[in-house]
C-alpha positions in Angstrom: -9.2 -6.4 -6.0 -9.8 -7.6 -9.6 -10.3 -11.3 -10.1 -7.3 -13.1 -11.6 -7.3 -16.2 -13.9 -4.7 -17.4 -16.4 -3.8 -20.7 -18.0 -0.2 -19.8 -17.4 -0.3 -19.0 -13.6 -2.2 -21.4 -11.3 -2.4 -21.1 -7.5 -0.9 -24.0 -5.5 -3.4 -26.1 -3.7 -2.3 -24.8 -0.3 -2.9 -21.1 -1.2 -6.2 -19.3 -0.6 -6.9 -16.0 -2.4 -8.4 -13.4 -0.1 -10.6 -11.2 -2.3 -11.0 -8.5 0.4 -7.2 -8.0 0.6 -5.4 -6.9 3.8 -1.8 -6.9 4.9 0.1 -9.7 6.6 0.1 -9.5 10.4 2.5 -6.9 11.8 2.2 -4.5 8.9 0.3 -1.3 8.4 0.1 0.9 5.3 -1.3 4.2 4.1 -1.4 6.4 1.0 -1.9 10.1 0.8 -1.5 13.2 -1.5 1.8 15.0 -1.2 1.5 17.4 -4.1 3.8 15.6 -6.4 1.2 14.7 -9.1 -0.5 17.8 -10.6 -3.8 15.9 -10.4 -3.7 16.0 -6.6 -4.2 12.2 -6.5 -2.5 10.2 -3.7 1.2 10.0 -4.5 3.0 9.2 -1.2 2.8 5.8 0.4 4.1 4.5 3.7 4.4 0.9 4.9 5.6 0.0 8.4 6.3 -3.2 10.3 5.6 -3.1 14.1 7.9 -6.1 14.7 11.5 -5.3 15.7 12.9 -8.5 14.4 11.5 -8.0 10.9 13.8 -9.4 8.2 13.9 -8.4 4.5 15.5 -8.8 1.1 15.7 -6.6 -1.9 16.4 -6.6 -5.6 17.0 -3.5 -7.8 17.2 -2.6 -11.5 20.4 -3.6 -13.4 20.3 -0.4 -15.4 23.5 1.6 -15.7 21.5 4.7 -14.9 20.3 4.5 -11.3 17.8 6.8 -9.7 18.6 8.4 -6.4 16.3 6.2 -4.3 18.0 3.0 -5.6 21.5 4.5 -4.9 20.4 5.5 -1.4 18.9 2.0 -0.6 22.0 0.3 -1.9 24.4 2.5 0.1 22.5 3.5 3.3 19.9 0.8 4.0 20.2 -2.4 6.0 18.5 -4.4 3.3 18.2 -7.5 5.4 16.3 -5.8 8.2 14.0 -3.1 6.8 11.1 -2.0 9.0 9.5 0.6 6.7 9.2 1.8 3.1 8.4 5.3 1.8 7.3 5.5 -1.8 6.3 8.3 -4.1 4.8 8.3 -7.5 4.7 11.0 -10.1 8.4 11.6 -10.1 11.3 9.1 -10.5 13.9 11.3 -8.8 16.3 10.0 -11.5 19.0 12.0 -13.3 18.6 14.7 -10.5 22.2 14.7 -9.2 23.1 15.6 -5.6 19.8 17.3 -5.1 18.1 14.0 -5.9 20.2 12.1 -3.3 19.5 14.8 -0.7 15.7 14.6 -1.4 15.8 10.8 -1.1 17.7 11.1 2.2 15.0 13.6 3.5 12.3 11.1 2.6 14.2 8.4 4.4 14.7 10.6 7.5 11.0 11.6 7.6 10.0 8.0 7.2 12.3 6.9 10.0 10.6 9.5 12.3 7.2 8.4 11.3 8.0 4.7 11.8 10.1 5.2 15.0 13.0 3.3 13.6 16.6 4.1 12.6 17.1 5.5 9.1 19.0 2.5 7.9 15.9 0.4 8.3 13.8 2.6 6.0 13.8 2.0 2.2 12.9 4.7 -0.3 11.4 4.2 -3.7 10.2 6.5 -6.5 8.4 6.2 -9.8 7.4 8.6 -12.5 9.0 11.1 -14.9 12.8 11.1 -15.2 15.0 14.3 -15.1 12.7 16.5 -13.0 13.5 17.5 -9.4 11.2 15.9 -6.9 8.8 18.4 -5.5 9.6 18.0 -1.8 7.6 20.9 -0.2 4.7 18.6 0.8 6.5 15.4 1.3 7.5 15.6 5.0 4.0 16.7 6.1 2.5 14.0 3.9 4.6 11.3 5.6 3.3 12.5 9.0 -0.3 12.4 7.6 0.3 8.9 6.3 1.6 7.8 9.8 -1.7 8.8 11.3 -3.6 6.8 8.7 -1.6 3.6 8.9 -3.9 0.6 9.0 -3.8 -3.2 8.6 -6.1 -2.9 5.6 -4.3 0.0 4.1 -2.9 -1.9 1.2 -5.5 -0.5 -1.2 -4.6 3.1 -0.3 -0.9 2.2 -0.5 -1.4 0.8 -4.0 -3.3 3.9 -5.2 -0.4 6.1 -4.1 2.3 4.2 -5.9 0.5 3.8 -9.2 1.3 5.9 -12.3 -0.1 4.8 -15.7 -1.5 1.6 -14.2 -5.0 0.9 -15.5 -6.0 -1.5 -12.7 -4.9 -2.7 -9.3 -2.0 -5.0 -8.8 -2.2 -6.2 -5.3 -3.1 -9.5 -3.6 -3.5 -11.2 -0.2 -3.1 -14.9 0.2 -3.4 -17.3 3.1 -0.8 -20.0 2.9 -1.2 -23.3 4.7 2.2 -24.6 5.8 2.9 -27.8 7.8 3.8 -25.6 10.8 0.7 -23.3 10.5 -1.0 -20.8 8.3 0.7 -17.5 7.3 -0.3 -14.6 5.1 1.4 -13.2 2.0 0.4 -9.8 0.8 1.8 -7.8 -2.0 1.4 -4.5 -3.9 3.0 -3.7 -7.3 2.9 -1.1 -10.0 4.0 -1.2 -13.6 2.5 -1.0 -17.1 5.2 0.4 -19.3 9.0 0.7 -19.6 9.0 -3.1 -18.9 11.9 -5.4 -19.7 13.8 -8.0 -17.7 16.1 -6.4 -15.2 12.7 -5.5 -13.9 10.5 -2.8 -15.4 9.4 0.7 -14.4 8.1 -1.4 -11.6 7.9 -1.4 -7.9 6.8 -4.4 -5.9 6.5 -4.7 -2.1 5.8 -8.1 -0.6 5.0 -8.9 3.1 4.6 -12.1 5.0 4.0 -12.7 8.7 6.1 -15.9 8.6 9.3 -15.9 10.6 12.2 -16.2 8.3 16.0 -16.0 8.5 17.4 -13.1 6.4 19.2 -15.6 4.2 16.0 -17.5 3.5 14.2 -14.3 2.6 17.0 -13.4 0.2 17.0 -16.8 -1.4 13.2 -16.9 -1.9 13.0 -13.4 -3.3 15.9 -14.0 -5.7 14.5 -17.2 -7.1 10.9 -15.8 -7.5 12.1 -12.6 -9.2 14.0 -14.7 -11.8 10.7 -16.5 -12.6 8.5 -13.5 -12.6 9.7 -9.9 -13.2 12.7 -11.1 -15.1 10.4 -13.0 -17.5 8.2 -10.1 -18.7 8.4 -7.5 -21.4 6.0 -4.7 -22.5 8.3 -2.7 -24.6 11.9 -3.9 -24.1 12.8 -0.9 -22.1 14.8 -1.0 -18.8 13.8 1.4 -16.0 16.1 3.4 -13.7 14.0 2.8 -10.5 13.0 -0.9 -10.4 12.7 -2.1 -6.8 11.3 -5.4 -5.3 11.3 -5.8 -1.5 10.3 -8.7 0.6 9.6 -8.1 4.3 8.9 -10.9 6.9 7.5 -9.7 10.3 7.3 -13.1 12.0 4.1 -11.9 13.7 2.3 -15.2 13.0 4.7 -17.1 15.1 5.1 -19.7 12.4 8.9 -20.3 12.0 10.0 -21.3 8.5 13.3 -23.2 8.8 15.8 -23.3 5.9 15.5 -26.4 3.7 12.2 -27.4 5.3 8.8 -28.3 3.8 7.6 -25.0 5.2 10.2 -23.2 3.1 9.2 -25.1 0.0 5.5 -24.4 0.3 6.1 -20.7 1.2 8.4 -20.5 -1.8 5.6 -21.9 -4.0 3.2 -19.3 -2.7 5.7 -16.4 -3.3 6.4 -17.7 -6.8 2.7 -17.7 -7.6 2.2 -14.2 -6.1 5.1 -12.6 -8.1 4.3 -14.4 -11.3 0.7 -13.3 -11.0 1.7 -9.7 -10.4 4.2 -9.8 -13.3 1.6 -11.1 -15.7 -0.8 -8.4 -14.6 1.8 -5.8 -15.6 2.0 -7.4 -19.0 -1.8 -7.5 -19.3 -1.9 -3.8 -18.4 0.8 -2.9 -20.9 -0.4 0.7 -21.2 -3.3 -0.1 -23.4 -2.6 -3.7 -24.2 -5.5 -5.9 -25.5 -3.7 -9.2 -25.5 -0.9 -11.1 -23.7 1.6 -13.4 -25.4 3.8 -16.1 -24.0 6.8 -17.3 -26.0 8.3 -20.6 -24.9 11.6 -21.6 -26.6 13.3 -25.0 -26.2 16.3 -26.7 -27.5 19.8 -25.5 -28.2 22.1 -23.6 -25.9 20.6 -21.6 -22.9 22.0 -18.3 -24.3 20.4 -19.0 -27.7 16.9 -19.8 -26.4 17.0 -16.7 -24.2 18.1 -14.6 -27.1 15.3 -16.0 -29.3 12.7 -15.6 -26.7 13.6 -11.9 -26.2 13.7 -11.3 -29.9 10.1 -12.7 -30.3 8.7 -10.9 -27.3 10.2 -7.5 -28.2 9.5 -7.7 -32.0 7.2 -4.8 -33.0 5.9 -7.0 -35.8 5.1 -9.9 -33.5 3.5 -7.5 -31.0 1.4 -5.7 -33.7 0.2 -9.1 -35.0 -0.7 -10.1 -31.4 -2.7 -6.8 -31.0 -4.7 -7.6 -34.1 -5.1 -11.3 -33.2 -3.4 -12.0 -36.6 -2.1 -15.6 -36.8 0.8 -14.4 -38.9 3.5 -16.8 -37.6 6.0 -15.4 -40.3 6.5 -12.5 -37.8 7.8 -15.1 -35.3 10.0 -16.7 -37.9 11.7 -13.4 -38.8 12.4 -12.7 -35.1 14.0 -16.1 -34.7 16.2 -15.6 -37.7 17.3 -12.2 -36.5 18.3 -13.7 -33.1 20.3 -16.6 -34.6 22.3 -15.0 -37.5 24.6 -17.1 -39.7 22.8 -20.4 -38.9 21.1 -20.8 -42.2 19.3 -22.9 -42.9 18.0 -23.1 -39.3 15.7 -26.1 -38.8 13.2 -24.4 -36.4 9.7 -25.4 -35.4 6.8 -23.1 -34.5 3.5 -23.7 -32.7 0.8 -21.1 -32.5 -1.7 -21.7 -29.7 -1.0 -25.4 -29.9 -1.2 -25.7 -33.7 2.1 -26.6 -35.4 2.6 -24.2 -38.3 6.2 -24.9 -39.2 8.5 -27.9 -39.0 12.2 -27.8 -39.7 11.9 -24.3 -41.1 9.2 -25.4 -43.6 5.5 -24.3 -43.5 2.9 -27.0 -42.6 -0.7 -27.1 -43.9 -2.9 -26.0 -41.1 -6.1 -24.2 -40.1 -5.2 -20.8 -38.6 -6.2 -20.8 -34.9 -8.5 -18.2 -33.6 -6.5 -16.1 -31.1 -8.0 -15.0 -27.8 -6.7 -12.7 -25.0 -3.8 -15.1 -24.2 -1.7 -16.4 -27.1 0.9 -19.1 -26.8 3.9 -19.1 -29.1 6.3 -22.1 -29.0 9.6 -22.2 -30.8 11.7 -25.3 -31.1 15.4 -25.1 -31.9 17.9 -27.9 -32.7 19.3 -29.6 -29.6 17.9 -30.5 -26.2 18.1 -29.4 -22.6 17.5 -25.7 -22.7 14.2 -23.8 -22.4 12.9 -20.5 -21.3 9.7 -18.3 -21.4 8.9 -14.7 -21.7 5.5 -13.1 -21.2 4.8 -10.0 -23.3 2.1 -7.6 -24.3 0.9 -6.4 -27.7 1.7 -3.1 -29.3 -1.4 -1.0 -29.3 -2.5 2.5 -30.5 -3.1 3.4 -26.8 0.5 2.5 -25.9 1.8 5.0 -28.5 -0.7 7.7 -27.3 0.2 7.3 -23.7 4.0 7.5 -24.3 3.7 10.3 -26.9 1.9 12.5 -24.3 3.6 11.3 -21.1 5.1 14.7 -20.2 2.9 17.0 -22.2 
């Protein structure tokens, strides 16, 4: 796994990063080729929990255009008790009509046979090109092949099989010291473009061997998603397939009771894990060279959110970020566009800790030298509201990748 450091995401003191990876106890995974990607690379992944009392929680895209796997999971899965996940890359199985739903159901059925569980306990996820039928000829056999290759250290193979335009691995393994004992958290995620809150063209699968109640798993995942995948943007685009799943096997024997110190510390570890993976998506950004963070405070919650999104998704701000150009006027125009009719708006702007504007008026300053992580802070009139969004620059490589995606 690649080493991870950031001034914006720090591990809690009770969390130990395991560089060698490995899944939480009770889980096995594999990734194999199924003939979906023309390259012949691995494109079918299987994850299985051996523990019958595994509990789970799920979150999906808020897009009005939902892919078949999302529709199937929402209608045919026991989302609080998933035991297995089947994932394909190279094809989103979106905008594919009844055939797409039938193909997703076939994947679910084959996954259930491979895992030895009921179909309702198998989730299905897909990622890739939209509007093309999923090539199913090799999928059932690939699922059986994956079953034979399931391993406790299969997280690397699993990740390779779910990746699309990702330039580097997005997976982790953490030991988490709780008052009641040590548990493991492992996670694998993919995503580099079509990224905007409401998730991204992203998939994320999180495992822990802690014993949780289903309600606790749902609470923790919901809170952590709001602070991670809902706070990132690469290009302001919302995917049809976003899926985030948390599965808890209980194999460690460490029981995490609701509203306990154990729950608090496990929540901190999950928060770190998901924010780390979310930031890695932004860093990838299909050719991104720099990462920005915009923090907006003051005013009404809706206003600070709108301003933060406007800055993070502004092509001018993103282009300036790519060139390490300290042109804070790009930020000012985005703020003004997000708060129309408020002239003259007394806003403040800081660029990497240097205040460049106060009350809407430029301040004399020495332009800061911008590195790979750039902090933008915007102050609005009022108190009590604040938010943040992490975003990537707009690069030549991003345009090339997306101009050639299906050709």
